[in-house]
C-alpha positions, 0 to 999 in steps of 0.5 A: 897770702902767707905774710897775711896768715902769719900777721893774723896768727901773731895778732891772735897770739898777742890777743891772748896777752891782752888782759881786757880780752882775757877778762871778758873771755873768762867772764863769759866761759865761767858760768858755762864751765862751772854748770858743766862742772857741776853736772858732770860731777854729779853724774859721774859720782852717782855712776861710779859709786851707785850704778857701776857694778862691784868689782869681782876682785876688789869689791866695793874698795875699787870705787876710790879709783873715781877720785884717785885716778882723775886727781892722778891724771890731773896732777900731771896735766896741771904740771904740764900747764905750769911748765908750758906757761912759765916757759911762755913767760920766760921766753916771751915775758907775758904777764899772763902766762905767768899768772896762769903759771902762779895759779896752776901751782896750788890747784896742781898740788891739791890734785897731787896730794888728793891722788896720794891720799886716795892712793894710800886709802886704796892700798891698805886693803890692797897691799896691806899697807898705807905707804911703800916706797914704790916706784910710782908712789915715790915720783908722785910724791916728788911732783907734790915737793915740785909744786910746793917748791915752786909755791915757796920759791913764789912767796920767797921772792918779793918781785913778782917778775923775778919769781916768775922766772925762777919758778919757771926754771924750776917747773921746766926742769921738774918735767923730766919727773912726769915720764918717770911717773907715767912709766914707772909701772912699766920700767920697774917691778912695782906693787902699783897696778899697770895701765888699764884705762890708757890701753885703748885697744883693749881697756882692762876695765869694763864699760860700766865702770869706764864710762863713770871714770871718764866722766870724773876725769872730764869733771876734774878737767872742768874743775881745774878750767873753772878754777883757772877762769875764776882766778885768772879774773882776780889776777887781771884785776889786781895788776890792771887796777890802775888802768882806765878799763879796770876803772870804767869796769868798776864804774859799771861801763857795759861796754867793758 
């Protein structure tokens, strides 16, 4: 019985490395994920920018959290995806895992840049300055450099497999920066405010403000999923372009 279960899980795991199976799955999920992503963005933005009440301390300027906070969360989440997929590619030599890492890097870099930009826009009215070498801001900037370094490494090495292995090592080493970002406001005396939403026992934010924020967080997650699904299809077609199943697909075979 145990051996049968083990074989079943091995089959499922190896199926994740099957380009035709992943291509078909991505093609099925992409339209639904795109529609749900657009809906969450529309409802979340309207709820946060229009329906949510004005903050009694920060006024209307606090509304930038509906972009800043999800972008900051996603900057770290996507890096975890990058490091994990890079590690899988490094250990098990799975090309699709390497592709996921390559796809994740530019998307994560955009989220990180957006978090830094909106943080500066928020910091000006709150702190009186666009930038300060605060622990949270500095570690987030280092995260952006890690993304850019990974992308530069991929571009500098011609052999894609060698580039993937080198990038995976860099990504895994860079994981140490994530807990620094998360706990920086607790470990050091910084200007950046402490945790509010993640205090699940008693969040320091009104429910009317929290719900739109969670909707925007879901919208950003779905955006990453959409970007990943769309790009992985292109990666698969590029790497498998000489195979029979891609030829059948381009010929319009409905069974592919």
